[in-house]
Steps between C-alpha positions, in 0.01 A plus 500: 500500500786734577639448150170610345485808721851602403449418131135594455559638151630161377203325656264749334672451166467122533131530590424729205694277262313193623166676468580596140580136419171386651298763310671408173432131547136564593440691177523174314698367209856389473752752377696403191782671313481599133713197411270266695197664336646443154560133580144464631359665187709283266479166682155507656314747277443738791252781447620854574255757632607863521300685768628851426285782368434533127760773435769301683415186303510691170847633584636143495413157638612139491442369147237243596325704770126538536389834638262510796549804726507415871184703561308277255651164595241388757206565267675338201592173673248315281723566198778311674312198638654261247845596632446386860733201462755666268803703605408869511762776527380841612700814444476874553759779499702392804323199658267657759171503311567158353554362852149622585372342178663171600301506825175558307566206268616271780183578696297421185653152482786541254759238589818626328527875552836675464604863548769641270744639757590858417232517231560634151791703638689181590398343168653789303812507722549130428511583128175321422288611204192721531215557258287801428239310302156420637432130555224381271 
């Protein structure tokens, strides 16, 4: 106890860090890197869903991405029902909104939900291709 009193700032830092880990894990979805996402797309035909706003999506997205903004995801779940047992990768700009989207899909019964860690920013930094075309 004396150690904690003398080093309260380290104890507080550890508590905050632990709380952030818990919150991240409760949001749902497993985080994957751009390289892991590419392998999942190529080997298991994973579906990519971009949850950013329309202007962000138009500025550049993963080549195979479907566009469903986070604000519309819950009401558009019916469009995705056939994907419940397929790998689904969610992405946004930096990974925060897609983590929330992972939680929505996991709660709806999707079994293989993945969050692109770092979002489109990490994808571009990894030298991966982006598209500016709308998916048909």
